[in-house]
C-alpha positions in Angstrom: -118.3 -10.3 96.3 -121.4 -8.6 94.7 -123.0 -10.4 97.1 -120.9 -7.8 99.4 -122.7 -4.2 101.0 -119.2 -2.8 100.4 -118.0 -3.6 96.9 -121.5 -5.5 95.1 -123.8 -2.3 94.3 -120.0 -1.3 91.6 -119.9 -5.0 90.4 -121.3 -4.9 86.5 -119.2 -6.6 84.3 -117.9 -4.8 81.1 -117.7 -6.0 77.4 -114.9 -3.7 76.4 -111.8 -2.7 78.5 -109.2 -0.4 78.0 -106.1 -1.9 77.9 -104.8 1.1 80.5 -107.3 0.1 82.8 -105.6 -3.3 82.4 -101.8 -1.9 84.3 -99.5 -4.4 84.3 -101.9 -7.4 83.1 -101.7 -6.1 80.0 -99.7 -8.5 78.5 -101.2 -11.3 80.1 -103.2 -13.5 77.0 -106.4 -14.6 78.3 -109.8 -15.3 76.5 -111.8 -12.0 78.1 -111.2 -9.5 80.6 -113.3 -6.9 83.7 -112.5 -4.0 84.7 -114.9 -3.1 88.0 -113.6 0.1 89.4 -115.0 2.6 91.0 -114.0 6.0 93.0 -111.9 4.6 96.7 -110.7 6.3 99.3 -108.9 9.9 99.3 -105.6 10.4 98.1 -104.0 13.8 97.7 -101.3 13.3 95.3 -104.0 12.1 92.8 -105.5 15.0 90.4 -109.1 13.3 91.4 -108.8 13.8 95.3 -109.2 9.7 95.5 -108.2 6.6 94.3 -109.1 4.8 91.7 -110.6 1.1 93.2 -110.0 -1.1 90.4 -110.5 -5.1 90.5 -109.8 -7.1 86.9 -110.8 -10.8 86.1 -109.2 -12.6 83.3 -110.3 -15.7 82.5 -108.6 -18.7 80.5 -105.4 -16.9 81.1 -101.8 -18.5 80.7 -99.4 -17.8 82.7 -97.4 -16.9 85.7 -98.0 -13.3 87.4 -94.2 -13.9 88.5 -93.1 -13.6 85.0 -94.6 -10.3 85.5 -91.5 -7.9 86.1 -91.4 -3.7 87.3 -88.7 -1.4 85.9 -85.1 -3.2 85.6 -86.7 -6.6 85.4 -87.8 -6.4 89.1 -90.1 -8.8 90.6 -93.9 -7.3 90.9 -95.0 -10.6 92.6 -93.7 -13.1 95.2 -94.2 -16.7 95.4 -97.6 -17.6 96.1 -99.3 -18.9 98.8 -101.7 -21.7 98.8 -105.5 -20.2 100.0 -107.2 -23.5 101.8 -109.6 -25.3 99.1 -106.1 -24.0 96.5 -106.6 -20.9 95.5 -103.0 -19.0 95.1 -102.3 -15.8 96.3 -99.2 -13.9 95.0 -98.7 -10.6 97.6 -96.8 -7.9 95.9 -93.1 -6.8 96.3 -92.1 -3.5 97.4 -91.4 -2.3 93.8 -95.2 -3.3 93.1 -96.3 -1.5 96.5 -93.6 1.6 95.2 -95.7 2.2 92.1 -96.0 5.0 90.7 -99.7 5.9 90.9 -100.4 2.7 92.5 -102.7 2.1 94.4 -102.1 2.1 98.5 -100.7 -1.7 99.5 -100.0 -2.3 96.0 -101.9 -5.1 93.9 -102.1 -8.5 94.9 -103.0 -11.7 92.4 -105.2 -14.5 92.8 -105.6 -17.9 90.7 -107.6 -20.3 90.8 -108.0 -24.0 88.9 -110.2 -23.5 85.3 -107.7 -19.9 84.4 -108.9 -17.4 86.3 -107.0 -14.4 87.5 -107.7 -11.6 90.1 -106.1 -8.4 90.5 -106.9 -6.2 93.4 -106.2 -3.9 95.1 -103.9 -3.7 98.1 -106.0 -2.9 101.0 -109.3 -4.8 99.6 -107.0 -7.6 100.0 -108.0 -9.0 103.3 -111.7 -9.2 102.9 -110.8 -10.8 99.5 -108.3 -13.4 100.5 -111.7 -13.9 103.5 -113.2 -14.5 100.4 -111.4 -17.1 98.1 -110.2 -18.8 100.9 -113.3 -21.2 101.6 -115.1 -23.4 98.9 -118.9 -22.6 98.6 -120.1 -19.1 99.1 -118.0 -16.6 100.3 -118.0 -15.9 104.0 -120.8 -13.0 105.6 -118.6 -9.9 105.7 -117.5 -8.9 109.2 -120.8 -7.3 110.5 -124.1 -7.8 112.4 -127.0 -9.0 110.3 -128.9 -5.8 111.8 -126.2 -3.3 109.7 -128.2 -0.6 107.1 -125.5 0.5 106.2 -121.7 1.0 106.6 -119.0 3.4 105.2 -115.1 2.4 105.1 -112.9 5.2 104.5 -108.9 5.7 104.9 -107.0 8.0 107.5 -104.3 10.8 105.6 -101.9 10.0 108.7 -100.4 13.2 108.3 -103.9 15.4 108.6 -105.2 12.8 110.6 -102.2 14.1 113.7 -102.5 17.4 112.3 -106.1 17.8 113.2 -105.2 18.3 116.6 -107.5 15.1 118.6 -105.3 12.5 117.2 -101.9 11.7 118.9 -101.5 8.2 117.0 -103.3 8.4 113.8 -105.7 5.1 113.2 -105.3 3.4 109.9 -108.7 3.3 108.7 -112.4 3.5 110.2 -115.3 2.4 109.7 -119.2 3.6 110.3 -121.8 1.5 110.7 -125.7 2.6 110.7 -128.0 -0.3 112.2 -132.0 -1.0 112.0 -133.0 -2.4 115.3 -132.0 -2.9 118.6 -129.8 -1.0 121.3 -127.9 1.3 118.9 -128.3 3.1 116.0 -124.7 3.3 115.0 -120.9 2.7 116.0 -117.8 4.0 114.4 -114.9 1.6 115.3 -111.2 3.1 114.0 -108.3 -0.1 113.3 -105.1 1.0 114.2 -101.6 -0.9 113.1 -101.2 -2.4 116.7 -103.0 -3.9 119.7 -100.4 -1.2 121.7 -101.4 1.9 119.4 -104.9 1.5 119.8 -104.9 0.9 123.8 -102.5 4.5 123.7 -105.5 6.6 121.1 -108.1 4.9 123.6 -106.6 6.7 127.1 -106.0 9.7 124.3 -109.3 10.2 123.6 -110.6 8.8 127.3 -109.0 12.5 128.2 -109.7 14.4 125.8 -113.6 13.4 125.5 -113.3 14.5 129.1 -111.7 18.6 128.6 -115.2 21.0 128.5 -114.3 21.9 125.0 -115.4 19.1 123.4 -118.7 16.9 123.8 -121.4 19.0 122.1 -124.3 17.6 120.7 -123.1 17.4 117.1 -119.6 16.2 117.7 -120.4 12.6 116.7 -117.0 12.2 114.7 -118.8 11.2 111.8 -117.8 13.0 108.8 -114.2 14.3 110.0 -111.4 13.0 111.8 -112.9 14.1 115.0 -113.6 11.5 117.0 -116.8 11.5 118.7 -117.7 12.2 122.2 -121.4 13.4 123.1 -123.3 10.0 121.5 -120.9 7.4 123.2 -122.7 5.4 125.4 -119.6 3.3 126.1 -116.4 2.7 124.4 -114.7 -1.0 124.3 -110.8 -1.9 122.5 -110.6 -5.2 120.8 -106.7 -5.7 120.1 -106.4 -3.3 116.8 -109.8 -1.8 117.5 -111.2 1.0 119.2 -114.9 0.9 118.8 -117.4 4.2 119.9 -121.5 3.2 120.3 -123.3 5.8 119.2 -126.9 6.9 120.0 -128.7 9.2 117.7 
């Protein structure tokens, strides 16, 4: 994870951690604990206006994540799924996901044969699942070698639809800038299903044909507005809606 552009810059080991930062891992016996945290995606209910993204690493932990219970003794983690290389992935239960002040998607725990536990926020689990599923070096992040910079963001469905330019709200968006090649960058929006992505594509084609849109500044980079001017092509790839950008 230190070698990925998304998370790498934020990973610096802390010799000491506050117990509050350990969350539901406070009672787990372990030789040491490391907490990595940084400003996460926007969240209106948070006093800071964003989530605190957090990864907790326990060394030589003793126990079973299924023994971690919530209020009333409810399970917080499902029985584990075994990844191809033997790592166990404990997915969050509904009680985990619905925890007050908990991160989007709850928390996921990965355990290793040497007693290492890694707990990540649920919205990060897709990338961690891929990295922890292979032996040796983790796979490269899902972008082209020419990507110089990438910014990811979650979307608030209510705010997105309220903006007036989305009838179907994307789940997240990614802005990528390229160091070289035929294009300067791209915007990629992810939807829950391919059908919703196809519907959003049709809506955006209709929207971009309106005279009121297509101004030179309308690239949709720092707002909920998807780009019109600067779009070289659009293509649909599963639940993705992709815009190629030129500046």
